[in-house]
ZAMARGU-4260 file (C-alpha; in steps of 0.2 Angstrom, whole numbers, plus 5000, padded with zeros to 4 digits):
<rodrens>
0) 6652/5067/5973 | 6638/5062/5961 | 6648/5071/5947 | 6663/5061/5951 | 6654/5045/5946
5) 6647/5053/5930 | 6663/5062/5924 | 6669/5047/5913 | 6652/5048/5904 | 6654/5066/5899
10) 6661/5068/5882 | 6669/5084/5876 | 6668/5089/5857 | 6686/5085/5855 | 6683/5067/5861
15) 6668/5066/5849 | 6678/5072/5835 | 6691/5058/5839 | 6677/5045/5840 | 6671/5051/5823
20) 6689/5049/5816 | 6690/5032/5823 | 6673/5027/5815 | 6679/5033/5798 | 6694/5022/5799
25) 6683/5007/5804 | 6672/5011/5789 | 6687/5011/5777 | 6693/4994/5785 | 6676/4986/5783
30) 6675/4992/5764 | 6692/4984/5759 | 6692/4966/5753 | 6709/4962/5763 | 6704/4972/5779
35) 6686/4967/5780 | 6688/4950/5788 | 6696/4958/5803 | 6685/4973/5804 | 6673/4975/5818
40) 6661/4987/5808 | 6657/4974/5794 | 6650/4987/5781 | 6639/4974/5773 | 6633/4977/5755
45) 6614/4977/5754 | 6612/4975/5735 | 6600/4990/5736 | 6607/5000/5722 | 6594/5013/5720
50) 6582/5025/5730 | 6564/5027/5725 | 6562/5039/5711 | 6543/5041/5712 | 6539/5030/5697
55) 6536/5015/5707 | 6519/5007/5707 | 6509/4991/5712 | 6504/4980/5727 | 6518/4973/5738
60) 6519/4963/5754 | 6531/4965/5768 | 6535/4955/5783 | 6546/4962/5797 | 6555/4951/5810
65) 6567/4959/5822 | 6558/4966/5837 | 6546/4961/5851 | 6532/4959/5838 | 6532/4952/5821
70) 6523/4962/5808 | 6515/4959/5791 | 6511/4973/5779 | 6502/4976/5763 | 6509/4992/5754
75) 6500/4999/5739 | 6511/5012/5729 | 6502/5024/5717 | 6509/5031/5702 | 6498/5046/5703
80) 6511/5060/5702 | 6509/5063/5720 | 6520/5049/5727 | 6507/5042/5738 | 6506/5025/5746
85) 6494/5016/5757 | 6500/5004/5771 | 6490/4991/5780 | 6498/4981/5794 | 6494/4967/5807
90) 6505/4964/5822 | 6508/4946/5829 | 6518/4942/5845 | 6534/4934/5844 | 6534/4921/5859
95) 6550/4916/5868 | 6548/4898/5862 | 6549/4905/5844 | 6564/4918/5847 | 6574/4905/5857
100) 6568/4889/5848 | 6574/4881/5831 | 6575/4888/5814 | 6561/4878/5806 | 6549/4883/5820
105) 6553/4901/5817 | 6550/4902/5798 | 6534/4891/5800 | 6528/4904/5812 | 6532/4918/5800
110) 6523/4909/5785 | 6508/4905/5796 | 6507/4924/5801 | 6509/4930/5783 | 6495/4917/5777
115) 6484/4923/5791 | 6487/4941/5785 | 6484/4937/5767 | 6467/4929/5772 | 6461/4944/5782
120) 6465/4955/5767 | 6458/4943/5754 | 6475/4942/5745 | 6477/4923/5744 | 6472/4922/5726
125) 6486/4935/5720 | 6504/4932/5717 | 6512/4947/5725 | 6531/4952/5727 | 6537/4951/5745
130) 6550/4961/5754 | 6557/4953/5770 | 6564/4965/5784 | 6576/4954/5794 | 6584/4965/5807
135) 6600/4955/5810 | 6617/4956/5802 | 6617/4946/5786 | 6630/4944/5773 | 6622/4946/5756
140) 6628/4942/5738 | 6612/4947/5730 | 6596/4957/5735 | 6586/4941/5738 | 6598/4931/5748
145) 6606/4933/5765 | 6617/4923/5777 | 6614/4926/5795 | 6631/4931/5803 | 6624/4932/5821
150) 6608/4934/5831 | 6606/4950/5841 | 6592/4958/5852 | 6589/4943/5863 | 6585/4931/5848
155) 6594/4914/5850 | 6586/4903/5837 | 6596/4887/5834 | 6601/4881/5816 | 6599/4898/5807
160) 6617/4906/5809 | 6627/4904/5793 | 6612/4899/5783 | 6602/4909/5770 | 6587/4915/5779
165) 6578/4919/5762 | 6579/4901/5757 | 6572/4896/5774 | 6557/4907/5772 | 6554/4901/5754
170) 6554/4883/5760 | 6541/4888/5774 | 6530/4897/5761 | 6531/4883/5749 | 6526/4871/5763
175) 6511/4882/5767 | 6507/4884/5748 | 6508/4903/5750 | 6508/4912/5733 | 6522/4924/5736
180) 6538/4929/5727 | 6552/4934/5739 | 6561/4948/5730 | 6571/4957/5743 | 6579/4954/5760
185) 6581/4971/5769 | 6589/4976/5785 | 6577/4987/5796 | 6589/5001/5794 | 6589/5000/5775
190) 6570/4999/5776 | 6569/5015/5786 | 6580/5024/5773 | 6569/5018/5759 | 6553/5023/5768
195) 6560/5040/5771 | 6568/5041/5753 | 6551/5039/5745 | 6545/5055/5754 | 6561/5064/5752
200) 6573/5060/5738 | 6588/5068/5747 | 6587/5054/5760 | 6603/5043/5758 | 6606/5038/5776
205) 6595/5027/5787 | 6597/5027/5806 | 6589/5015/5819 | 6591/5021/5837 | 6580/5010/5848
210) 6581/4993/5856 | 6596/4990/5844 | 6606/5003/5834 | 6612/5004/5817 | 6615/5015/5802
215) 6616/5013/5783 | 6620/5025/5769 | 6622/5025/5750 | 6641/5022/5746 | 6650/5024/5729
220) 6652/5006/5721 | 6670/5010/5717 | 6674/5010/5736 | 6666/4993/5739 | 6679/4980/5736
225) 6667/4966/5742 | 6656/4968/5727 | 6661/4967/5708 | 6659/4983/5698 | 6662/5001/5701
230) 6647/5009/5693 | 6634/5018/5703 | 6630/5017/5722 | 6624/5003/5734 | 6617/5005/5751
235) 6629/4999/5765 | 6623/4992/5781 | 6637/4997/5793 | 6632/4986/5807 | 6640/4999/5818
240) 6634/4991/5834 | 6650/4980/5834 | 6661/4996/5834 | 6673/4994/5848 | 6673/4975/5849
245) 6691/4976/5845 | 6695/4987/5859 | 6694/5003/5849 | 6683/5011/5862 | 6691/5004/5878
250) 6697/5021/5884 | 6679/5027/5884 | 6671/5012/5892 | 6667/5014/5910 | 6667/5001/5924
255) 6648/5001/5922 | 6649/4997/5903 | 6661/4983/5907 | 6649/4976/5921 | 6634/4977/5910
260) 6643/4969/5895 | 6649/4954/5906 | 6631/4951/5912 | 6624/4951/5894 | 6619/4937/5882
265) 6634/4941/5871 | 6649/4947/5882 | 6662/4956/5871 | 6651/4959/5857 | 6640/4974/5851
270) 6650/4985/5863 | 6645/5002/5854 | 6627/4996/5854 | 6628/4993/5873 | 6633/5011/5876
275) 6619/5019/5866 | 6604/5008/5863 | 6588/5008/5874 | 6590/4989/5877 | 6605/4993/5889
280) 6603/5011/5895 | 6591/5007/5909 | 6603/4993/5915 | 6617/5006/5914 | 6607/5018/5925
285) 6603/5004/5938 | 6622/4999/5939 | 6627/5017/5943 | 6613/5020/5955 | 6618/5003/5964
290) 6636/5008/5966 | 6631/5026/5972 | 6619/5018/5985 | 6632/5006/5991 | 6643/5020/5994
295) 6630/5029/6004 | 6627/5043/5991 | 6609/5039/5988 | 6593/5032/5998 | 6603/5033/6014
300) 6613/5018/6008 | 6599/5006/6008 | 6600/4994/5993 | 6583/4988/5988 | 6579/4972/5979
305) 6575/4983/5964 | 6592/4989/5963 | 6599/4972/5964 | 6588/4965/5951 | 6595/4965/5933
310) 6583/4973/5921 | 6572/4981/5934 | 6576/4999/5928 | 6570/5000/5909 | 6572/5013/5896
315) 6554/5019/5899 | 6559/5023/5917 | 6574/5033/5911 | 6563/5043/5898 | 6549/5047/5911
320) 6562/5053/5924 | 6569/5065/5911 | 6553/5074/5908 | 6559/5090/5916 | 6543/5100/5914
325) 6535/5089/5926 | 6548/5093/5939 | 6553/5078/5950 | 6536/5070/5952 | 6539/5057/5939
330) 6556/5053/5946 | 6549/5051/5964 | 6534/5040/5958 | 6545/5028/5948 | 6558/5027/5962
335) 6544/5024/5975 | 6537/5010/5964 | 6554/5002/5965 | 6553/5003/5984 | 6567/5016/5984
340) 6559/5030/5995 | 6569/5044/5989 | 6572/5061/5996 | 6571/5077/5985 | 6591/5077/5983
345) 6590/5058/5978 | 6577/5063/5964 | 6588/5077/5958 | 6604/5065/5958 | 6594/5051/5949
350) 6587/5063/5936 | 6605/5069/5933 | 6611/5051/5931 | 6598/5047/5918 | 6602/5064/5909
355) 6621/5060/5908 | 6618/5042/5902 | 6606/5046/5888 | 6616/5062/5883 | 6631/5051/5881
360) 6621/5039/5870 | 6616/5054/5859 | 6633/5060/5858 | 6641/5044/5853 | 6627/5041/5840
365) 6630/5059/5833 | 6649/5056/5832 | 6647/5040/5821 | 6633/5048/5811 | 6644/5063/5808
370) 6658/5051/5801 | 6645/5044/5788 | 6639/5062/5783 | 6657/5067/5781 | 6661/5052/5770
375) 6646/5056/5759 | 6651/5074/5757 | 6669/5069/5753 | 6662/5056/5740 | 6652/5069/5732
380) 6667/5081/5732 | 6656/5095/5739 | 6661/5109/5751 | 6644/5109/5758 | 6631/5096/5757
385) 6612/5095/5759 | 6605/5078/5764 | 6592/5069/5774 | 6593/5056/5787 | 6578/5044/5789
390) 6576/5039/5807 | 6566/5026/5817 | 6567/5018/5834 | 6559/5019/5851 | 6573/5029/5859
395) 6572/5043/5846 | 6553/5043/5846 | 6549/5042/5864 | 6563/5050/5874 | 6558/5068/5878
400) 6575/5075/5874 | 6585/5063/5863 | 6580/5069/5846 | 6584/5087/5850 | 6601/5082/5858
405) 6606/5071/5843 | 6602/5085/5830 | 6612/5098/5840 | 6627/5088/5842 | 6627/5082/5823
410) 6626/5100/5817 | 6640/5105/5829 | 6652/5091/5823 | 6648/5093/5804 | 6645/5111/5801
415) 6647/5108/5782 | 6632/5097/5781 | 6614/5104/5781 | 6605/5089/5788 | 6586/5086/5789
420) 6581/5072/5801 | 6565/5064/5794 | 6555/5052/5806 | 6550/5036/5798 | 6531/5036/5802
425) 6527/5019/5794 | 6542/5009/5799 | 6554/4998/5790 | 6540/4987/5784 | 6535/5000/5771
430) 6553/5001/5767 | 6555/4983/5763 | 6540/4985/5751 | 6549/5000/5744 | 6565/4990/5741
435) 6554/4977/5733 | 6545/4991/5722 | 6562/4998/5717 | 6569/4981/5713 | 6553/4978/5703
440) 6555/4994/5693 | 6573/4991/5690 | 6570/4974/5683 | 6557/4981/5671 | 6568/4995/5667
445) 6583/4983/5664 | 6573/4973/5652 | 6568/4988/5642 | 6586/4995/5641 | 6592/4978/5636
450) 6580/4977/5622 | 6584/4994/5616 | 6603/4991/5616 | 6602/4972/5610 | 6604/4977/5591
455) 6621/4985/5595 | 6628/4969/5602 | 6635/4960/5587 | 6639/4942/5588 | 6655/4934/5581
460) 6644/4926/5567 | 6637/4943/5562 | 6655/4951/5562 | 6661/4937/5551 | 6647/4941/5539
465) 6652/4959/5539 | 6670/4954/5536 | 6665/4943/5521 | 6653/4956/5514 | 6667/4969/5515
470) 6679/4957/5506 | 6666/4955/5492 | 6664/4974/5490 | 6683/4976/5489 | 6684/4964/5475
475) 6669/4973/5466 | 6679/4989/5467 | 6695/4982/5459 | 6686/4974/5444 | 6684/4984/5428
480) 6666/4978/5425 | 6659/4981/5442 | 6669/4996/5448 | 6657/5009/5441 | 6643/5002/5452
485) 6654/4997/5467 | 6650/5006/5483 | 6668/5004/5490 | 6677/5013/5476 | 6694/5006/5478
490) 6702/5022/5471 | 6720/5020/5464 | 6732/5033/5471 | 6747/5031/5459 | 6757/5030/5475
495) 6768/5015/5469 | 6782/5015/5482 | 6785/5017/5501 | 6800/5027/5508 | 6817/5018/5506
500) 6827/5030/5516 | 6836/5039/5502 | 6823/5053/5501 | 6830/5071/5505 | 6826/5089/5502
505) 6813/5103/5508 | 6794/5100/5504 | 6778/5109/5508 | 6763/5099/5513 | 6745/5104/5515
510) 6733/5094/5525 | 6714/5097/5522 | 6702/5085/5530 | 6691/5093/5544 | 6687/5110/5551
515) 6706/5114/5553 | 6718/5116/5539 | 6737/5113/5541 | 6752/5120/5531 | 6769/5111/5534
520) 6787/5114/5529 | 6795/5097/5530 | 6814/5095/5529 | 6820/5077/5525 | 6838/5071/5528
525) 6844/5054/5521 | 6859/5043/5525 | 6865/5036/5542 | 6857/5051/5552 | 6841/5052/5542
530) 6828/5063/5550 | 6812/5072/5547 | 6810/5090/5553 | 6793/5098/5552 | 6786/5116/5555
535) 6768/5119/5554 | 6754/5131/5557 | 6735/5127/5559 | 6722/5138/5552 | 6703/5137/5555
540) 6690/5134/5541 | 6674/5143/5545 | 6658/5135/5542 | 6653/5148/5529 | 6669/5143/5519
545) 6666/5124/5521 | 6648/5126/5514 | 6651/5141/5502 | 6658/5141/5484 | 6673/5131/5479
550) 6682/5147/5473 | 6680/5154/5491 | 6687/5138/5499 | 6702/5137/5488 | 6706/5156/5489
555) 6705/5154/5508 | 6717/5139/5507 | 6729/5150/5497 | 6728/5164/5509 | 6733/5152/5523
560) 6748/5146/5512 | 6753/5164/5509 | 6753/5168/5528 | 6763/5152/5532 | 6776/5156/5518
565) 6778/5174/5525 | 6779/5167/5543 | 6793/5155/5538 | 6802/5168/5526 | 6801/5156/5511
570) 6789/5165/5499 | 6801/5166/5485 | 6806/5147/5484 | 6797/5136/5472 | 6795/5120/5483
575) 6788/5103/5478 | 6771/5102/5487 | 6761/5087/5493 | 6742/5090/5495 | 6733/5079/5508
580) 6715/5080/5503 | 6705/5069/5514 | 6690/5066/5503 | 6686/5053/5490 | 6695/5057/5474
585) 6697/5048/5457 | 6715/5049/5452 | 6722/5047/5434 | 6739/5051/5440 | 6748/5055/5457
590) 6745/5074/5454 | 6727/5073/5447 | 6712/5070/5459 | 6694/5072/5454 | 6683/5075/5469
595) 6670/5061/5469 | 6659/5068/5483 | 6661/5079/5499 | 6660/5071/5516 | 6663/5076/5535
600) 6651/5091/5534 | 6660/5100/5518 | 6647/5106/5505 | 6657/5119/5495 | 6649/5121/5478
605) 6656/5118/5460 | 6669/5106/5467 | 6662/5088/5464 | 6668/5081/5448 | 6682/5094/5447
610) 6701/5091/5448 | 6706/5098/5465 | 6724/5101/5460 | 6718/5112/5445 | 6707/5121/5457
615) 6722/5124/5469 | 6733/5130/5454 | 6720/5142/5448 | 6718/5149/5466 | 6738/5151/5467
620) 6737/5160/5449 | 6723/5171/5455 | 6733/5177/5470 | 6749/5179/5459 | 6761/5180/5474
625) 6771/5164/5473 | 6772/5148/5463 | 6772/5130/5469 | 6776/5113/5461 | 6761/5102/5465
630) 6768/5085/5464 | 6755/5074/5473 | 6737/5074/5479 | 6736/5062/5493 | 6722/5055/5504
635) 6725/5057/5523 | 6724/5038/5525 | 6738/5036/5512 | 6748/5049/5521 | 6746/5040/5537
640) 6752/5024/5529 | 6768/5033/5522 | 6772/5041/5539 | 6772/5025/5548 | 6780/5016/5533
645) 6795/5028/5535 | 6798/5020/5552 | 6792/5002/5548 | 6794/4995/5531 | 6782/4982/5535
650) 6768/4995/5536 | 6757/4992/5520 | 6740/4997/5527 | 6734/5015/5533 | 6719/5017/5544
655) 6710/5033/5549 | 6698/5031/5564 | 6693/5049/5569 | 6680/5061/5562 | 6679/5050/5547
660) 6684/5032/5544 | 6694/5025/5529 | 6708/5012/5525 | 6721/5011/5511 | 6733/4997/5508
665) 6746/4992/5495 | 6738/4981/5482 | 6746/4970/5469 | 6745/4979/5452 | 6739/4963/5444
670) 6723/4964/5454 | 6719/4982/5450 | 6710/4979/5433 | 6706/4998/5431 | 6724/5003/5430
675) 6736/4997/5416 | 6751/4986/5421 | 6754/4970/5431 | 6771/4974/5439 | 6773/4980/5457
680) 6761/4987/5469 | 6750/5003/5471 | 6741/5010/5486 | 6722/5009/5485 | 6712/5021/5494
685) 6697/5010/5498 | 6685/5024/5503 | 6676/5011/5514 | 6665/5023/5522 | 6652/5020/5508
690) 6652/5001/5512 | 6633/4997/5514 | 6626/5011/5503 | 6620/4997/5492 | 6610/4990/5507
695) 6621/4975/5510 | 6623/4979/5529 | 6605/4985/5532 | 6602/4969/5543 | 6613/4977/5556
700) 6607/4995/5555 | 6596/5001/5569 | 6582/5013/5569 | 6594/5026/5577 | 6607/5024/5563
705) 6593/5027/5550 | 6588/5043/5560 | 6606/5049/5560 | 6608/5046/5542 | 6591/5054/5537
710) 6596/5070/5547 | 6614/5071/5540 | 6620/5082/5525 | 6622/5066/5514 | 6607/5055/5517
715) 6609/5037/5511 | 6628/5039/5508 | 6643/5034/5519 | 6633/5022/5529 | 6647/5012/5536
720) 6656/5028/5541 | 6641/5034/5550 | 6641/5018/5561 | 6660/5019/5564 | 6667/5036/5564
725) 6668/5050/5577 | 6657/5062/5568 | 6642/5052/5571 | 6644/5042/5587 | 6638/5056/5598
730) 6623/5058/5587 | 6618/5040/5588 | 6620/5041/5607 | 6608/5056/5607 | 6595/5047/5597
735) 6596/5032/5610 | 6595/5044/5625 | 6579/5053/5617 | 6571/5036/5615 | 6575/5030/5632
740) 6569/5046/5639 | 6552/5044/5630 | 6551/5027/5637 | 6552/5035/5654 | 6569/5026/5658
745) 6580/5041/5659 | 6579/5059/5666 | 6562/5056/5673 | 6555/5055/5656 | 6559/5074/5653
750) 6567/5078/5636 | 6577/5094/5639 | 6579/5107/5626 | 6598/5103/5625 | 6594/5085/5621
755) 6583/5090/5606 | 6598/5099/5598 | 6607/5089/5584 | 6625/5088/5587 | 6625/5092/5606
760) 6632/5076/5611 | 6650/5077/5604 | 6661/5061/5602 | 6673/5069/5615 | 6659/5067/5628
765) 6659/5048/5624 | 6677/5047/5627 | 6676/5057/5643 | 6661/5047/5650 | 6668/5030/5646
770) 6685/5034/5654 | 6688/5021/5668 | 6696/5034/5679 | 6680/5044/5679 | 6668/5042/5694
775) 6650/5044/5691 | 6650/5060/5699 | 6661/5067/5685 | 6649/5059/5672 | 6635/5068/5680
780) 6645/5084/5679 | 6648/5081/5660 | 6629/5078/5658 | 6625/5094/5668 | 6637/5104/5655
785) 6625/5097/5642 | 6610/5104/5652 | 6605/5086/5657 | 6600/5085/5675 | 6604/5067/5679
790) 6603/5055/5694 | 6616/5043/5698 | 6606/5029/5689 | 6604/5040/5674 | 6623/5042/5673
795) 6625/5023/5673 | 6613/5021/5659 | 6621/5035/5649 | 6638/5027/5651 | 6631/5010/5646
800) 6624/5018/5630 | 6640/5026/5626 | 6649/5010/5629 | 6638/4999/5617 | 6639/5012/5603
805) 6658/5014/5603 | 6661/4996/5605 | 6650/4992/5590 | 6660/5005/5580 | 6676/4997/5585
810) 6670/4980/5581 | 6663/4985/5564 | 6679/4994/5560 | 6689/4978/5566 | 6678/4967/5554
815) 6682/4978/5539 | 6701/4978/5543 | 6701/4959/5545 | 6694/4958/5527 | 6709/4969/5521
820) 6723/4959/5531 | 6716/4942/5525 | 6716/4949/5507 | 6735/4954/5510 | 6739/4937/5517
825) 6731/4928/5502 | 6740/4940/5490 | 6756/4935/5497 | 6751/4917/5497 | 6757/4914/5515
830) 6751/4903/5529 | 6754/4917/5542 | 6755/4935/5539 | 6765/4948/5549 | 6760/4966/5544
835) 6759/4983/5552 | 6744/4995/5551 | 6748/5014/5552 | 6734/5022/5562 | 6728/5040/5565
840) 6712/5048/5571 | 6705/5055/5587 | 6693/5041/5590 | 6708/5028/5590 | 6719/5040/5600
845) 6708/5047/5613 | 6694/5035/5616 | 6698/5024/5631 | 6693/5008/5624 | 6691/5009/5605
850) 6709/5004/5600 | 6708/4989/5612 | 6692/4982/5605 | 6697/4985/5587 | 6713/4975/5590
855) 6704/4961/5599 | 6691/4960/5584 | 6705/4959/5571 | 6713/4945/5581 | 6697/4936/5582
860) 6692/4938/5564 | 6709/4936/5556 | 6718/4923/5567 | 6731/4919/5554 | 6737/4937/5554
865) 6749/4945/5566 | 6744/4963/5565 | 6755/4977/5573 | 6746/4994/5575 | 6757/5009/5574
870) 6751/5026/5579 | 6755/5040/5567 | 6762/5053/5578 | 6765/5067/5565 | 6749/5064/5555
875) 6746/5064/5537 | 6755/5080/5533 | 6772/5072/5535 | 6765/5058/5524 | 6761/5070/5510
880) 6778/5077/5511 | 6786/5059/5511 | 6775/5054/5496 | 6781/5070/5487 | 6799/5065/5491
885) 6796/5047/5485 | 6787/5053/5469 | 6802/5065/5466 | 6814/5051/5469 | 6805/5039/5457
890) 6803/5053/5444 | 6822/5057/5444 | 6825/5038/5442 | 6814/5037/5428 | 6822/5052/5419
895) 6839/5044/5422
</rodrens>
């Protein structure tokens, strides 16, 4: 008969798994911007973004308001490598006239107590940061602000709901002339997580199970619609006490739960809390015993005054009666004190009631906690997770069986989580101080990071200066008297026309510009059904060839051509050939190119100052297997312009933004003083990578740029390229990361062996890390591949560093391009210019933001130019073939 009453309180594992699923759904609802207003589980952002990392230090104050006593604390945090701290506290009563009075009285009382505490600790002369533990649901928009949503736990202070409690506390402190800086508002649950997080860095869940109940955990920012930004994590205060207020738990609520709720201060509210917190469990036991007595199942049917008196049976009675080791003596003593005079059978039955009620509490608490742990594991995309739950609260601490039951059920519900339960010894007050200490650390860290990255954030005024300086350098390179000393060489290419659609025939093209070498056969058809067909093969160029002798390099190239001709079955044909050679060359005609200097890691000897076409012809002669008609030597930038020019006649600029950086454009012959003739146009290969080699942009070069330059193969050369091209951006990032690590702002101050390796941070990692689709978890994985063991906070900083370096590269590139398009506009003498830029290069193609930032910068710096960017799909090899075809066409016209 007793069990008949208690049956609805017994919950099977299937029911608990169902509760777990319901709570998970409520969490999702609370996190969504559109669904949050109607969600019962409010999932309040706490603006606590980081757990303690052990580097916190200093003196902090904390005040703790939320229970039957008000507490003031002084917390000293020592940076001694042992993560030690010292807590001194003083307790003050919270009289009923304060908890049920008005807001001004409450905050005056808090300020009075704090001042008394500071006086006893001789702290009045110091200005100390304060953390405010306020254990009631608040909506926060920042760490040091919180609007009270509703009072709980018997507090009913007038005029405080819907107001900022931190502002009220600050006013009271000012009134009392207290020298205190309120830095953080913390819920007691968050405080518990932070206290335990200081001792165990795996702790990312906080749980209170006492007079009230609540949980918090570290959620991924990308899932929190209520807060801007998707980087990192933030602690979410679930306010799970209200779970079920919308009827979601009605099927599990018994008649006793309903009766208890109706008699409470807030009927219909905090229904989950009323089923599991110690404030209500004693009352639940009383209601069950009352009904059983009325039906004659207990105490011979005699209903005592104690059973009729609300609140007469408290949680301390329930806990004492469940001390099984002491047999029934405790139960008998407590019931006798309540004038219930029980028989032994009565004592057994009452003990059974207490057990079932507190067991249900532990079961429900475990189900909701299991939902949080499952979410954490899924967020991290782990099959199995190790984590720690920080716990505080009288029910958990003092009940003889509660902790053991809770642990057991949690482990049964989430077998994929290895959970450590860590008791918060020093309470949430220390946690508030830890939140304040972390906020203090993050603020200091933030100012150091901002100072480090500030030189990369170029103002519009600075970019205009860069544009104007580039324009000046372009002019120097075009003028006869200044060209010899110009850093931007403005090399004539002898490409004097763009495709007109009449080009036709079979052409070979070579493309040498990086670690890969391409040989192409290009078939061009003219007329109405004009088309370009391409066949190509890619060959690797080993490092020993790149940095060996010139003869070895060109013999390797000819070997690759021979393999391709054999592969295509065209070894006997003497085809016209275009040679894309992506290094600065001084040309005297379209088929002559003297190498000015190697770039991009090439160092082959006996090549600089030599004609690369002659070197190729000699290598073909040495092999003596085939002959080719070398018609044109072409820079990759020019090839890109011609490829896009075939599709769009308005394309008169070519841009490469990849391993290297360069631009070419069609210049009026009358402006090219170093070439005879004034009629028509010629393509100029600017070789703008050397912009700044004369020191004209030293004002924007950072110490990191100088370190990268000094460690490169060509110190002092190609300075603009080293700030804007893919070959160097990763190395700039690496230098910044080393500096931030030395400052103790990254990787716990530990410079790993891999971070010391030059070139470890490739530009492809920048593109991956900056991808908007990538969660921080994946960023951490990329860093782990590089041997960098990063925290979530480290990953955010690394992503930020990558962002500023690549953004600066795109903006500098945009400033240079703005100088070119403005020059084109002035050449044409038009108010508004419409022009297309043909673009190639992995940085432009693959980086998630580079192309957008580049386009925006050109628009800002050349507002009278409408610039269309056209991606070169087929690369500069096709362009070399088209230049060869155009050169053949123009040659034939000349002969006729």
